[in-house]
ROFIGU-131849 format. One record per residue (C-alpha): x, y, z; residue in one letter. Coordinates in steps of 0.02 Angstrom, whole numbers, padded with zeros to 5 digits, always signed. Example, Ala and Ser with C-alpha at 12.3 -4.5 7.8 and 13.67 -1.06 7.14 Angstrom:
BEGIN
+00615-00225+00390A+00684-00053+00357S
This chain:
BEGIN
+01900+08271+02025M+01924+08364+02195S+01793+08453+02282G+01801+08622+02331N+01815+08635+02512V+01980+08740+02487Q+01877+08868+02399L+01744+08871+02545L+01891+08909+02639S+01963+09041+02552E+01794+09117+02535T+01768+09132+02716L+01955+09195+02738A+01930+09332+02605A+01762+09404+02704A+01863+09406+02865K+02016+09487+02778A+01856+09618+02707E+01825+09640+02899G+01669+09564+02874R+01557+09394+02906A+01517+09283+02749A+01332+09270+02706L+01278+09098+02690V+01120+09055+02604A+00999+08912+02621Y+00887+08833+02482L+00812+08663+02452P+00832+08583+02284A+00696+08574+02188G+00593+08706+02245F+00483+08770+02192P+00548+08658+02030T+00730+08587+01999V+00746+08732+01885D+00673+08855+01987G+00796+08794+02129G+00950+08824+02030I+00898+08998+01964A+00860+09054+02156A+01022+08981+02206A+01110+09081+02069K+01008+09232+02103A+01062+09234+02295V+01241+09218+02243L+01222+09352+02128D+01149+09465+02236S+01275+09466+02378G+01276+09287+02463A+01463+09212+02483D+01400+09023+02505V+01250+08924+02452V+01201+08777+02552E+01090+08661+02439V+00960+08577+02542G+00914+08389+02485L+00738+08367+02527P+00696+08234+02673H+00533+08164+02722S+00577+08186+02912D+00689+08347+02923P+00709+08360+03104V+00802+08511+03110L+00682+08609+03003D+00545+08717+03041G+00379+08729+02936P+00442+08841+02804V+00568+08731+02751I+00464+08581+02779Q+00327+08660+02663T+00462+08676+02516A+00531+08506+02539D+00370+08438+02523D+00336+08537+02364I+00504+08465+02301A+00464+08300+02349L+00299+08288+02267R+00379+08362+02119G+00495+08208+02118G+00659+08283+02155V+00795+08155+02168K+00993+08164+02224I+01037+08189+02040K+00933+08351+02035D+01022+08396+02198V+01187+08372+02121L+01136+08461+01959R+01086+08608+02059T+01257+08608+02148V+01342+08590+01970R+01259+08735+01878E+01254+08848+02028A+01440+08824+02062H+01478+08831+01863A+01382+09002+01847A+01462+09090+01985T+01618+09009+02045G+01553+09023+02221K+01561+08879+02338P+01412+08765+02355I+01372+08649+02509L+01234+08518+02516V+01148+08523+02685M+01065+08343+02698T+01019+08227+02843Y+01117+08063+02846W+00990+07925+02787N+00982+07983+02599P+01173+07973+02586I+01164+07807+02679D+01051+07738+02551R+01133+07816+02385Y+01309+07749+02447G+01447+07858+02526V+01571+07831+02407E+01459+07871+02259R+01384+08024+02326F+01559+08095+02389T+01631+08058+02208A+01472+08136+02119E+01469+08287+02243L+01649+08313+02207A+01629+08290+02004E+01489+08423+02024A+01605+08544+02107G+01539+08537+02284G+01623+08601+02427A+01550+08478+02557G+01405+08448+02665C+01329+08504+02828I+01265+08335+02912L+01149+08388+03046P+01101+08221+03111D+01265+08131+03105L+01351+08097+03268P+01544+08138+03248V+01569+07957+03330E+01483+07871+03170E+01556+07992+03043S+01720+07889+02999G+01661+07817+02860L+01590+07994+02785W+01752+08093+02828R+01869+07981+02748E+01777+07977+02576H+01748+08153+02607A+01916+08190+02630D+01987+08080+02479K+01871+08181+02363H+01917+08361+02432G+01750+08399+02515L+01722+08479+02687G+01621+08411+02826T+01528+08530+02933V+01444+08477+03095F+01308+08562+03192V+01359+08627+03367V+01222+08694+03496A+01200+08805+03643P+01172+08655+03750S+01346+08577+03696S+01487+08570+03837K+01647+08629+03816D+01706+08465+03800A+01583+08401+03665R+01621+08567+03567L+01814+08503+03550A+01755+08325+03493T+01645+08404+03379I+01765+08549+03302T+01908+08421+03288A+01818+08309+03164A+01747+08448+03063G+01828+08552+02909S+01765+08713+02819G+01683+08790+02951F+01572+08750+03116V+01382+08783+03102Y+01332+08850+03276A+01139+08835+03304A+01086+09009+03384S+00959+08940+03500L+00874+08767+03532M+00746+08709+03409G+00708+08709+03238V+00760+08824+03078T+00614+08971+03055G+00632+09176+03060T+00609+09243+03228R+00600+09421+03312E+00774+09393+03392S+00915+09289+03352V+00945+09233+03542G+01073+09284+03671S+01155+09117+03667Q+01233+09127+03521A+01372+09253+03539A+01421+09136+03697D+01402+08984+03580L+01522+09063+03460V+01647+09108+03586R+01653+08942+03673R+01679+08856+03499T+01808+08974+03449R+01901+08915+03597A+01928+08752+03536T+01961+08781+03354T+02033+08889+03203D+01887+08838+03095L+01769+08997+03052P+01598+08989+03158V+01444+09025+03078C+01274+09048+03146V+01106+08995+03094G+00929+08983+03145L+00829+09129+03164G+00896+09269+03055V+00786+09365+02927S+00834+09535+02906N+00974+09649+02890A+00979+09706+03065A+00972+09536+03141Q+01119+09495+03003A+01218+09643+03075A+01194+09593+03240E+01252+09419+03209V+01397+09478+03106A+01475+09565+03246G+01514+09422+03327F+01516+09271+03206A+01615+09224+03030D+01467+09192+02959G+01276+09228+02958V+01166+09069+02885I+00996+09127+02807V+00876+09000+02754G+00695+08993+02812S+00678+09204+02753A+00738+09141+02584F+00628+08999+02564V+00467+09108+02641K+00490+09253+02519A+00478+09120+02381M+00327+09031+02454L+00255+09199+02485D+00270+09261+02292A+00138+09247+02180P+00236+09167+02047D+00406+09103+02010E+00468+09268+01921A+00425+09369+02077E+00487+09227+02201G+00678+09268+02108L+00659+09437+02126E+00607+09444+02323A+00751+09324+02360V+00870+09437+02256R+00790+09585+02342T+00835+09493+02509L+00995+09426+02470A+01063+09611+02437A+00979+09675+02602D+01059+09534+02698L+01237+09578+02625A+01229+09751+02674R+01195+09702+02847G+01332+09594+02864V+01451+09726+02796R+01373+09874+02915S+01417+09768+03069A+01523+09830+03208V+01627+09679+03239R+01691+09627+03395D+01808+09473+03333A
């Protein structure tokens, strides 16, 4: 069975045709439980998110700040396995028809087996992976199997990336490019960072892939700001924090529904310069 990288591309293109950025939500698998994580993914997609990144919880999440680390710890202590991540992808995609990515560090895939993981992710209806710690120079085996199974490979670029490096990274990627708005780890912030627009501009000069911005977006105003210059707005910590702050799972789901709807309005209200 082929994966859904084409669906991801079509979804981002459809948002662009509507004159808006796409809303990409991140939620860890297994948080607060496996079933609860699946329900949360469905809730944000039903409330306005175009794409969901399902996080594969990891004991050493180098890109993630304290909010997502806390959620990952809850998921890991709950015994989450890769099969649960794949189940989350399968059920979220089957229920909504929308593209679902896995965001993961390289070590779990390496240990699980690249061929096995890509085949099972494609069978689950996944659209691909975001791999924040896999260097392009070491990604050949992954990309070979991802391409074979119709999966996208999303690499992360940062404000520190030189133009030549951006070109190397974007030439190897597919689906979209994940532009980190600032140097640092994930988390909600008062401002998104002035470096983000410049990074999007420089990245677009190297590729026709959509450029989606993450790290720091937490409310509709920030989403509208980023949607003014990016092809997609990625929100993770704000969703996770909404669930962590809720007194129970039901209220957590309601909180992420409300936030997704608010962010969706934000991306649609943006005055776009691209």
